[in-house]
C-alpha positions, -999 to 999 in steps of 0.1 A, spaced: -1 1 3 11 36 -6 32 51 24 5 81 26 -25 58 19 -17 40 48 -10 67 73 -45 81 60 -61 47 68 -47 48 105 -60 81 112 -86 98 91 -99 123 114 -63 141 115 -58 134 77 -86 158 69 -74 182 93 -39 183 75 -55 185 42 -77 217 52 -45 231 66 -24 225 37 -50 240 14 -55 270 30 -17 276 32 -13 267 -3 -42 291 -14 -25 321 2 10 314 -17 18 336 -43 20 306 -68 -16 298 -62 -22 335 -60 -10 338 -95 -29 306 -108 -67 311 -103 -81 279 -124 -53 257 -105 -66 273 -69 -100 265 -80 -92 229 -90 -74 223 -58 -101 235 -35 -126 213 -55 -104 182 -50 -102 188 -14 -137 198 -7 -146 165 -24 -123 146 0 -133 164 29 -171 158 23 -161 123 24 -154 113 -12 -126 87 -6 -125 79 -42 -114 99 -71 -138 121 -83 -149 117 -121 -134 137 -151 -167 153 -158 -171 165 -126 -140 184 -124 -145 199 -160 -181 212 -154 -177 220 -115 -141 232 -111 -131 242 -146 -161 260 -161 -170 235 -186 -205 235 -201 -229 204 -193 -222 188 -227 -186 184 -219 -177 147 -232 -145 136 -212 -140 104 -239 -129 133 -264 -116 160 -241 -85 156 -220 -86 189 -207 -92 175 -168 -62 153 -167 -38 178 -184 -51 207 -157 -45 179 -128 -12 174 -142 -3 212 -140 -17 212 -106 9 184 -95 35 203 -110 25 236 -92 22 213 -60 61 203 -63 71 234 -70 57 247 -38 70 221 -17 103 223 -33 108 258 -20 90 252 17 101 230 44 74 205 53 66 173 76 35 165 54 24 176 20 -6 173 -3 -2 151 -36 -24 141 -63 -8 106 -73 -3 97 -113 -32 83 -126 -57 96 -100 -78 128 -92 -75 123 -55 -58 144 -29 -38 126 -4 -11 132 23 24 125 21 46 124 51 82 132 52 101 99 65 134 107 86 165 112 64 188 85 58 216 79 80 251 90 70 277 64 59 309 59 74 327 73 48 305 105 46 308 109 84 347 108 79 346 130 53 325 154 70 343 150 105 377 159 84 360 188 71 353 201 102 388 194 120 406 210 92 383 242 96 381 240 136 407 245 163 412 227 195 411 242 230 448 254 228 442 272 199 462 250 174 445 235 145 435 200 145 450 182 114 438 144 119 441 121 90 431 133 54 424 166 69 459 168 78 474 162 45 449 188 28 461 213 57 500 207 48 492 217 12 478 250 23 503 276 5 495 255 -29 458 262 -27 467 298 -13 482 305 -46 452 290 -66 429 311 -46 449 342 -55 447 334 -91 410 327 -88 404 361 -73 427 379 -98 406 361 -127 373 372 -113 385 409 -110 396 405 -146 363 393 -158 343 419 -139 364 448 -152 356 436 -190 318 431 -182 321 467 -166 337 483 -197 310 462 -219 282 476 -199 294 514 -201 281 538 -224 317 530 -245 316 494 -246 342 474 -260 322 449 -277 279 444 -277 262 411 -264 240 395 -288 204 410 -283 180 389 -262 159 367 -289 120 370 -293 99 345 -270 99 308 -282 61 298 -282 54 262 -287 18 254 -300 7 220 -290 -15 198 -311 -51 207 -304 -71 177 -283 -102 167 -304 -124 140 -308 -113 106 -322 -138 105 -351 -125 114 -386 -145 150 -387 -129 157 -354 -94 151 -363 -95 169 -395 -109 199 -380 -80 196 -353 -53 195 -380 -71 227 -397 -73 244 -363 -34 236 -358 -26 249 -394 -47 281 -385 -28 289 -355 4 282 -369 -2 298 -401 -12 331 -381 14 333 -353 43 326 -375 35 359 -390 43 383 -363 78 396 -356 79 395 -317 75 355 -315 90 325 -327 76 293 -332 90 259 -319 95 238 -349 102 201 -349 140 190 -342 154 179 -374 181 149 -370 216 161 -363 202 194 -353 214 210 -321 194 209 -291 167 234 -297 159 262 -271 132 253 -245 100 270 -252 90 303 -233 52 298 -238 29 270 -251 -4 276 -266 -29 247 -257 -58 240 -276 -90 216 -276 -120 215 -299 -152 199 -292 -178 195 -318 -217 195 -306 -245 174 -328 -250 204 -349 -217 205 -364 -204 236 -344 -174 235 -324 -161 253 -293 -124 261 -295 -105 265 -262 -71 282 -262 -49 286 -228 -17 303 -231 9 292 -203 41 307 -193 64 274 -191 90 290 -164 61 285 -137 36 267 -155 12 292 -151 -20 299 -174 -16 335 -182 -44 340 -208 -73 320 -221 -105 323 -245 -132 300 -255 -148 306 -289 -175 295 -303 -172 286 -343 -202 277 -363 -203 249 -389 -201 273 -414 -170 289 -402 -149 259 -403 -122 247 -417 -115 284 -421 -118 292 -382 -117 332 -391 -133 333 -355 -99 326 -340 -82 354 -360 -86 380 -330 -71 354 -302 -38 351 -326 -39 391 -327 -42 393 -291 -14 365 -280 13 377 -307 9 412 -313 30 441 -311 14 449 -277 -4 416 -271 -3 390 -245 33 377 -245 45 414 -247 27 426 -217 39 394 -197 75 404 -211 68 442 -193 46 431 -161 77 406 -153 104 429 -164 92 465 -164 124 481 -163 145 457 -186 155 478 -217 182 453 -230 190 450 -267 167 426 -287 134 416 -275 130 437 -242 141 465 -260 109 460 -286 88 452 -258 91 484 -242 91 504 -273 55 491 -280 44 499 -244 60 533 -249 37 537 -280 6 536 -257 17 565 -236 46 584 -249 70 601 -225 105 616 -229 123 596 -206 110 563 -217 117 574 -251 151 582 -248 156 548 -231 140 531 -259 162 551 -285 191 540 -266 183 503 -267 172 503 -304 208 517 -315 224 490 -290 203 463 -310 212 478 -343 247 478 -334 248 443 -332 226 439 -364 223 468 -387 199 450 -409 172 439 -383 139 453 -399 119 452 -370 142 471 -349 148 498 -381 110 501 -383 109 507 -347 136 533 -346 120 550 -380 85 554 -360 103 566 -329 120 593 -349 90 603 -365 75 608 -334 102 632 -323 98 652 -355 57 657 -350 62 684 -321 95 701 -333 83 701 -371 96 740 -377 129 732 -360 163 720 -367 157 693 -346 128 683 -362 142 686 -397 169 664 -384 145 637 -367 124 635 -401 156 629 -425 166 600 -400 132 586 -398 129 583 -436 165 570 -439 160 542 -412 126 533 -430 142 530 -461 174 510 -447 145 489 -431 128 481 -465 162 476 -483 172 452 -456 142 430 -461 119 441 -489 98 409 -485 89 415 -449 58 432 -434 84 453 -409 103 465 -439 73 472 -463 53 489 -436 83 511 -427 84 524 -460 50 530 -466 46 550 -437 75 570 -450 57 575 -480 23 586 -463 43 611 -445 58 632 -473 20 626 -489 29 602 -513 -6 584 -513 2 559 -539 36 548 -528 21 543 -494 -9 523 -504 14 502 -524 34 493 -499 9 494 -472 -10 468 -491 19 442 -495 26 444 -456 -6 438 -448 -12 409 -474 19 393 -455 0 397 -419 -34 402 -422 -39 396 -383 -19 426 -374 -42 450 -354 -17 477 -354 -9 477 -390 -44 474 -403 -55 505 -379 -27 529 -392 -30 517 -429 -69 526 -423 -59 559 -408 -35 566 -439 -64 557 -466 -87 580 -451 -60 609 -453 -56 599 -486 -91 601 -496 -104 565 -495 -128 567 -468 -146 534 -477 -114 511 -476 -101 532 -445 -130 526 -424 -132 489 -432 -95 485 -419 -100 508 -389 -131 482 -379 -110 454 -388 -83 465 -365 -109 469 -333 -121 432 -342 -85 421 -340 -76 437 -308 -96 463 -292 -76 464 -259 -56 492 -266 -71 509 -296 -56 542 -295 -58 562 -327 -77 539 -348 -106 540 -326 -107 577 -323 -103 579 -360 -133 556 -366 -152 577 -336 -143 611 -355 -157 595 -392 -192 582 -372 -197 617 -356 -191 634 -390 -217 610 -403 -242 619 -378 -239 584 -358 -230 601 -324 -243 567 -305 -216 544 -320 -191 569 -319 -197 577 -282 -197 539 -274 -165 535 -290 -145 561 -268 -166 548 -238 -148 516 -245 -113 534 -246 -88 521 -217 -65 546 -200 -42 553 -209 -59 558 -245 -87 583 -233 -55 608 -222 -43 613 -255 -49 645 -274 -68 629 -303 -92 614 -280 -99 648 -264 -108 665 -294 -131 638 -307 -148 632 -275 -154 671 -271 -169 670 -306 -191 640 -301 -201 652 -266 -214 685 -282 -232 670 -307 -250 647 -284 -264 679 -270 -239 684 -240 -218 715 -255 -206 724 -221 -193 691 -213 -176 696 -249 -161 727 -238 -147 712 -208 -129 685 -226 -118 716 -250 -101 729 -220 -86 697 -206 -67 700 -242 -57 736 -243 -40 725 -209 -23 695 -222 -9 714 -253 -4 744 -232 -23 768 -252 -42 800 -246 -79 799 -237 -85 819 -272 -60 795 -293 -76 790 -330 -80 751 -330 -58 749 -359 -30 761 -339 -40 739 -311 -44 709 -333 -9 712 -351 7 703 -316 -1 668 -323 -14 665 -359 3 665 -390 -16 662 -420 -30 701 -430 -63 685 -446 -71 665 -415 -63 699 -394 -89 716 -415 -112 689 -410 -112 685 -372 -112 723 -370 -143 728 -389 -159 701 -367 -148 719 -334 -166 751 -347 -194 733 -365 -201 714 -331 -201 746 -307 -170 735 -289 -151 766 -302 -166 799 -313 -172 801 -353 -148 822 -373 -154 856 -372 -173 872 -404 -145 885 -427 
């Protein structure tokens, strides 16, 4: 009989007390606080045990009562309970590996039952181990007279002390030399530059599905859709199968698990769970209902692809949350760049510029870093357009965009960097050509769809532009920014204040602190009949741009907008809505 089970049989009341106390400690620990799904699962298994369940709960009960699955869950075709219990075992092992314990909770392999494991006494030292430890103590200690004791082997080691002393001195000198090199390497004038930190490696597990031929075929289609979409993003690498003779592959940083369950009507429920491999924590999950007409294309999961791997998607946000001050060259720098785009600040922009240049110092042809530096310099140019510093920033932004394109003319990053540069000089033909090509390479990129839609509207292609703005918000509306504001402005101009207001209401902070948002919110409020609130919003914008109360809207908008025609349209809307006074008659 299992040792843990034997102890429980002898004293079941004591065992229940231990289980309840250990559950309380576990649920209060940081590991379980950060894993709400596994916390619920542990709580369910413990409660089942304490209610008198002396056998394992069924997989169906675990799925529907602990893991939130619907009543049509079929354990014969979906292994989700088994997978999650396996992760619970791993998390329990991690907790007790770092925590002293006399007894601990276990879920034995092949079972869903919680049991108590009691720590046994440590094994006695062997005679050789005892002698070795006594020798070490003797060499390090002293007798009552203060003279060192040197018995046996310890005495022989002590007799060779001078030779070991020389080795210690040499080792210390080597450490100092290496520290000096590291200091020079890390300073502003580094002797050499380290390799940039690579982008995270993502493993896509084969989707779990039923055993029927249609289910297996749909699982293969789902797997293909996920891999095809995720591979198009620059800030994630997909783990590929190891080829014979190749070096040992990197261990994945994240793992995306998928399961697919079909109902009698042919519709499917797809569950996606993104796990951080380092601590086996599920950091994102989503359930998606896919109709029979939407298979096998699985277009309904495209937003999930965008939200996992996008420029400021789940993986990038996880990097920032775990290492908020990491500006190392490579992926950490690119993650910080995309965070900065949500709310630009001068100190962060300076750090990002430095780490982008350090990234390019190692690989001057990196199209992603080049595209990021180009956009950063365009951002530097906007508030200083009429100054020498602004002219310098604009010139470098265009030159770096061209370098990104020339370095990688068949990448979405290189193409879109050049498309943006063309739009900024009012070359609509060149911008549309390259922007459309970039979007064909990555139709799942919400950021690219949104800004291409904005550019097309600026160039007079209102229908195509609006469609792209809506596509951007469908793919990822968690950090909508300028695309959402632009769409709200278009709807307001059309007279649809209700939908425009709804879009603005959904915008999270810090997007609702941007000047574009304040401007459009002022117009929408005034057109909804609340002119006073619109005027109050305009006063906030005047304070933000440090303009006097009587400043003309063209002057105010010129502080953060580029295109003259857009400034004219927005100024007219501000006057027509009553936010600012009408122009005096000539």
